[in-house]
C-alpha positions as CSV (number, residue, x, y, z in Angstrom):
1,M,127.0,79.6,48.6
2,R,126.2,75.9,47.7
3,K,123.0,75.4,49.5
4,K,122.7,72.0,48.5
5,R,125.3,71.3,50.8
6,F,123.6,72.2,53.7
7,K,121.9,69.1,55.1
8,H,118.8,68.3,57.7
9,P,118.6,65.3,59.8
10,P,118.1,62.3,59.8
11,H,121.5,61.7,58.8
12,Q,122.1,58.2,57.2
13,D,124.9,59.0,55.3
14,I,127.2,61.9,56.8
15,P,130.3,61.6,54.6
16,A,134.0,61.5,55.4
17,L,133.8,65.1,56.6
18,A,131.3,67.7,57.9
19,V,130.8,70.8,59.7
20,F,127.6,70.6,62.0
21,I,125.8,73.6,63.0
22,T,123.0,73.7,65.8
23,R,120.9,76.4,67.3
24,I,121.3,76.3,71.3
25,S,118.8,78.6,72.5
26,G,117.5,81.9,71.2
27,N,120.1,83.4,68.8
28,D,122.9,81.2,70.3
29,T,124.4,78.5,68.1
30,H,127.3,76.2,68.3
31,T,129.5,74.5,65.6
32,G,132.2,71.7,65.3
33,I,133.6,68.9,63.0
34,L,131.9,65.5,62.2
35,H,134.6,63.0,60.6
36,R,134.7,59.3,60.1
37,D,137.8,57.2,61.3
38,I,139.5,54.9,59.1
39,T,137.0,52.1,60.1
40,G,134.2,54.3,58.9
41,N,132.7,55.2,62.5
42,L,131.4,58.8,62.9
43,N,133.2,61.0,65.4
44,I,132.7,64.5,66.8
45,I,135.2,67.1,67.7
46,D,134.2,70.6,69.1
47,L,135.1,73.1,72.0
48,L,132.1,73.0,74.3
49,W,133.2,75.5,76.7
50,H,136.0,76.5,78.8
51,E,138.6,73.9,79.2
52,S,136.2,71.5,77.7
53,L,137.2,70.0,74.5
54,R,134.8,66.9,73.1
55,C,136.3,64.4,71.0
56,G,135.3,60.8,70.3
57,P,132.7,58.5,68.9
58,V,128.9,59.6,68.1
59,T,126.7,57.2,69.9
60,G,123.3,56.8,68.7
61,H,121.6,58.9,66.2
62,Y,123.0,62.2,65.3
63,P,120.3,65.1,65.4
64,H,121.8,68.2,64.0
65,P,122.2,69.8,60.7
66,Y,125.4,69.9,58.9
67,V,127.3,71.1,55.8
68,I,129.4,69.1,53.5
69,P,132.8,71.2,52.6
70,D,133.5,71.0,48.9
71,L,137.0,69.8,49.1
72,I,139.0,67.3,47.2
73,E,140.0,63.9,48.8
74,E,143.6,64.9,49.9
75,E,142.0,68.0,51.7
76,I,139.4,65.7,53.3
77,D,142.0,63.1,54.6
78,S,144.2,66.1,55.9
79,V,141.3,67.7,57.9
80,S,140.0,64.2,59.1
81,G,143.5,63.1,59.9
82,L,144.3,66.3,62.2
83,C,140.9,65.7,64.0
84,R,142.1,62.0,64.7
85,L,145.5,63.3,65.9
86,I,143.9,65.5,68.3
87,E,141.6,62.9,69.5
88,N,144.5,60.5,70.3
89,R,146.5,63.2,72.1
90,N,143.2,63.9,74.4
91,S,142.5,60.2,74.9
92,T,145.5,59.4,77.1
93,G,144.0,60.5,80.5
94,N,145.5,63.9,80.5
95,P,143.3,65.9,78.1
96,Q,144.5,69.2,76.9
97,K,142.6,72.0,78.7
98,I,141.8,74.6,75.9
99,P,140.6,77.8,77.5
100,Y,137.5,79.6,76.2
101,A,138.2,83.2,75.1
102,F,137.1,85.8,72.2
103,G,138.6,86.7,69.0
104,V,140.1,84.6,66.2
105,P,143.8,83.9,66.8
106,M,144.6,82.3,63.6
107,D,148.3,81.8,64.5
108,T,147.3,79.1,66.8
109,E,149.3,75.9,66.1
110,I,148.5,72.3,66.2
111,N,151.9,70.4,66.5
112,S,152.8,66.9,65.6
113,T,151.6,65.2,68.9
114,G,148.0,67.1,68.7
115,D,148.8,69.7,71.1
116,I,146.6,73.0,70.5
117,I,149.4,75.8,70.9
118,L,148.2,79.3,71.5
119,K,150.5,82.0,70.6
120,N,148.9,85.5,70.8
121,G,145.4,84.3,71.8
122,L,143.9,83.9,75.3
123,G,141.8,80.8,74.0
124,L,139.1,79.6,71.5
125,T,135.8,79.6,71.0
126,C,133.8,76.8,69.1
127,S,133.8,78.9,65.9
128,S,137.7,79.5,65.9
129,F,138.5,75.9,67.1
130,V,137.0,74.9,63.7
131,L,138.9,77.7,61.7
132,V,141.9,76.6,63.4
133,V,141.8,72.9,62.6
134,F,141.1,73.5,59.2
135,K,143.9,76.2,58.7
136,N,146.5,73.8,60.4
137,A,145.2,71.0,57.9
138,G,146.2,73.4,55.2
139,V,142.6,74.0,54.0
140,P,141.8,77.8,55.4
141,I,138.1,78.2,54.8
142,L,138.0,81.8,56.1
143,N,139.7,85.1,55.6
144,I,139.2,87.4,58.7
145,E,140.9,90.4,56.9
146,G,138.3,93.2,57.2
147,W,136.1,91.4,59.6
148,P,134.3,94.3,61.8
149,K,134.9,94.1,65.8
150,D,131.6,95.9,66.8
151,R,128.6,94.3,64.9
152,D,125.3,95.0,66.4
153,D,124.9,92.1,68.8
154,D,128.5,91.2,69.3
155,K,128.6,93.1,72.9
156,E,125.3,91.5,74.2
157,R,126.8,87.8,73.3
158,H,130.2,88.6,74.8
159,D,128.5,90.2,77.9
160,K,126.5,87.0,78.1
161,L,129.3,84.6,77.4
162,L,131.5,86.6,80.2
163,D,128.7,86.3,82.7
164,L,128.9,82.6,82.2
165,M,132.5,82.3,82.6
166,R,132.3,84.3,85.8
167,N,129.3,82.0,87.3
168,G,129.2,79.0,85.7
169,R,126.0,76.9,85.6
170,P,125.8,74.5,88.6
171,T,122.5,73.4,87.9
172,N,123.3,72.0,84.4
173,T,124.1,68.3,84.1
174,P,127.1,68.2,84.1
175,P,127.4,71.4,86.2
176,I,129.4,74.2,84.2
177,P,132.2,75.6,86.5
178,P,133.2,79.1,86.5
179,A,136.7,80.1,84.8
180,S,139.1,81.8,86.9
181,Q,138.8,85.4,87.7
182,E,142.3,86.3,86.4
183,H,141.1,84.5,83.1
184,V,137.8,86.3,82.7
185,D,139.5,89.7,83.7
186,K,141.8,89.1,80.5
187,V,139.2,88.0,78.1
188,E,137.1,91.0,78.9
189,A,140.0,93.2,78.5
190,S,140.7,91.8,74.9
191,L,137.2,93.5,73.8
192,P,136.2,94.6,71.2
193,C,137.6,92.0,69.0
194,I,136.4,89.8,65.8
195,R,133.5,87.4,66.5
196,V,132.9,85.0,64.2
197,R,129.4,83.2,64.6
198,P,129.0,79.5,64.3
199,E,126.6,79.6,61.5
200,E,129.1,82.0,59.5
201,V,131.9,79.1,60.0
202,A,129.5,76.5,58.4
203,A,128.7,79.1,55.7
204,A,132.3,79.5,54.8
205,A,132.6,75.9,54.6
206,I,130.4,75.7,51.8
207,A,131.0,79.0,50.0
208,D,131.3,79.2,46.2
209,K,135.2,80.3,46.8
210,I,137.5,79.3,49.9
211,P,138.6,80.9,51.9
212,C,135.6,83.0,52.1
213,G,135.6,86.6,52.9
214,Y,133.4,88.5,55.5
215,R,130.5,89.6,53.2
216,D,129.9,86.1,51.9
217,A,130.3,84.3,55.3
218,E,127.8,86.9,57.0
219,R,125.1,86.7,54.2
220,G,125.4,82.9,54.0
221,G,125.3,82.6,57.9
222,K,121.9,84.3,58.0
223,W,120.4,82.1,55.7
224,I,121.9,79.1,57.5
225,F,120.6,80.5,60.8
226,T,117.0,80.5,59.1
227,Q,117.2,76.8,58.2
228,L,118.2,75.7,61.7
229,P,115.3,74.0,64.1
230,T,114.0,76.1,66.9
231,P,115.4,74.7,70.3
232,P,112.8,73.1,72.5
233,Q,112.2,75.2,75.4
234,Q,114.0,74.7,78.6
């Protein structure tokens, strides 16, 4: 893994393309993509939660660590261009509502208008969203063949997320609404399934060999997690 490509804030010179990684609370992490538009402005795109895709300009100082994928210029342009296509699609006043669900449905497609088309999956996570964007841009960064379905903390994390989908978080600002019971039931029925942790996505992006396999992603993800600042107490 190219550890020198992991960067801490402050970020004065985020490049044309990066994968950000942040620790939310406890062992919970989150990932997404940073990219610069044709005018050089920094933009962010990530799946925040159920039916909540964020895409648009970064305002103010960006505070989270990130990794810089070791890609050639054409590959960077391809990923960044696809991010802009998705952003343009979702800036029209009728944004696409991408469901949140477990697993890594790598057959998900992004069409010529920027629509994200689920085929066999029920939805995406923040991790699988990043993987799908890179794959559809022609730059797959992770090979999920042989990825285990029942690692030690997968069930605990899935149970926590299912509870959040059922109940939402009405005290958040803005409030997080629950998903439909029908959707939650389908997601629960899909378990056990592959879970790629956000820090493993970041590790795959700076792996010595891309696409990265399970062992290297897991090992690199553990190292990246140790580098993440502890979030403030809520």
